[in-house]
N, C-alpha and C positions, 0 to 999 in steps of 0.2 A: 736283565737280574731280576730274579724272581723274589719276590719278599715273601718267606711264609708267614709271617704277622699278619701283612693285608689280608691274605686269604680266609685265616682264621680270626682276623676281625670283621670283617664281611659277613661269613658266614651266622658270626656269635648275631654281628646288627637283624641278620635277616630272619633267626630264630627267634629274637626278644621280638622283633614288631609282628610275625606272626603271632606271637605266646598273646601279645595283648588286644587283638580280634581274636583268639579265643581257637589258634589253629596250632598242632604240632604237628609235624613233619619227622619221625622219629630218623627216617633215615637220612637227615640233612645233616653233610659235613664237606670239607673239599675233597674235594676228588684228587685220590694219590696220583694216579694215572699221568693225568694230566699237569700238574703238579712237578711231576719228576720229567716229563716232556724237558728236552731242552729249549724251544724255540714257541712252543705254547703256552697262552697266558693260562694259569690256573682257574680250572673250572672247581665252581660249588652245585655238588652234585644235590639234588633235591631229593631223590627216590621216589618208593612209591607210598601213598596213601591210600586209605579204606575212601570210599564213595562217602559218607559223612563228611569227610575231610576235606573231600574236592568241594563238596556241596560248601564247606563254612566259607573255603577259601574263596568261592565264585562270590558269594555273598559279602566276605568283606571286601575284594576289589570291587563290585557293585556298588559297593557304598562310597568309596573313595574315590570313585570315578565318575566323572562329573558326564551329564548326558551330552548324547551326540550336537552339537552346535552351540556345545555351551564354552564359554571361556574355562580352560584350564587354570588350577592355582599355582601363585608361582615356582619354580621349583624350589628347594633347598637342597644345598651342597650339603655331603656327608662330610665327616671329620676324613674317613680314610681320600676322600676327593682332592680336598684339601692340602692334606700331606703328599699327594702323587702330585699337585701342583707345584709346592713348595720344594717338594726332590729335585721336580724337574728343571726348578727354578736357580737352585746352589749348583748343581751339576752344569746347569750351561754356563752358569759364571764363573764354575773353578776350569772351562774350558776355555775361557775369555770370548765367550759369545756371548754379546747384548740377547738379554732374555725382555 
């Protein structure tokens, strides 16, 4: 089952995270074609950007990425991931499965 709010929430979270590092992708939106598809998961359309925006995005990613050979910082889960896990747990329990 597709969750319309989830793809919108993920899109908003990405837009806000990019804005915090000075990157705006004007075409960022939930992809309506994949959202309407019965079996494929909904996609987030990143769209086109200018070369300046691409450079700022590259710089922001370079700043937040560890150098080769350096350990990665611990991964933090998002609210959406926690919600998905909780939903899966509740659904499994409602079917009588052990989660």
